[in-house]
Residue, then its C-alpha position, 0 to 999 in steps of 0.5 A: m111579333l112583339e119579339e121581332r119588333l123589340k129584337a129589331l129595336l135592340v139591335d138598332a140600339l146597339s149600333g148606336d140609334a138612340g131613338a130606337y134604344h128609347a122605343f126599345l125600353r118603352e115597349l119593353s117596360g110594358h111587356l116586363r110589367a105584364f110579366v112581372r104583374r102575373r108573378l107578383a099578383r099579391l104584391p101589386d105595389d112592388v111591380e113597378d120596382i121590379v120592372q125598373e130594376t130589370l130595365l137597369a139590368v138589361h141596360n147594364q147587360r145589353h153588351t151581353y146580348d147575342p143578336a142570333q139568339p131570341l130576345t125574350p128568354w134573355v130578358h125573362a131570365l133578367a127579370r126572374y133573376k130580379l124577382v128572386d132577388f126581390l123575394r129573398r130581400r122581402a123574406r129577410t125583411d119580413l123575418l127582421h120585422e117579426p116581434l121577438d117574444e120575451e123569454s118569460e112568455l116563451f117558457a111560461v106555458s108548458d105542454g102540460a098546461a095545454a093538455e090540462a086545458r084540453r081535459d078541462l074543456a072536454v069535461l065542461l063541454q060534456e056538461l052541455p046538452e048535445r044540441q049545444r055540444l056537437p055544434i061547438l065541438s064541430v065549428k069552434i073546435e074542429g074548424r067545420s062550417v056551419a053548413e057542413t055541421a048542419q048536414r052532419t048533425g041533421m040540424s038546421p043552419s040556424a039551430v047550429k048557430i043557436g046551439i053554439h051561442r047558447g052553448l058558449k053562453a052556458l060555458a061562460a057562466r059556468l066558468r064564472e062559477l069556478p074558483 
């Protein structure tokens, strides 16, 4: 239904009917807004810009439309090109705004330092009682949830949280004692 109405309006507009062209653009903009919004759900602030760019492309390319063909695929192709252009520009812009690290920071820490830190942490964790060590390893190092850790260890979720708190407190105290 929408396809037929939009197509009829565009065909009339191509024949010189300015009112039909105005109605075509108004109705098409609502359709395009929904089309673009579905594809840019995470970037709602940019939807209107893409819609306007697509309407401009439709206006500039209207002479290429073949009335013997369906309108929607032609319009959607233009909209997809505008979406791709937008996403490419955005990717380039995002890369330009990434802060560059100082060269000294980039090479300051070697892989050996990270390995040493892991070994030191493992030694410190071995000094903790199991009810503190296991929750810290599971939640803080392996990234599991408190509920999953409770299920795996047989501890209650409260005991897992308490174990993490007390274990981290003990580790901090131990680190303060080190030279």
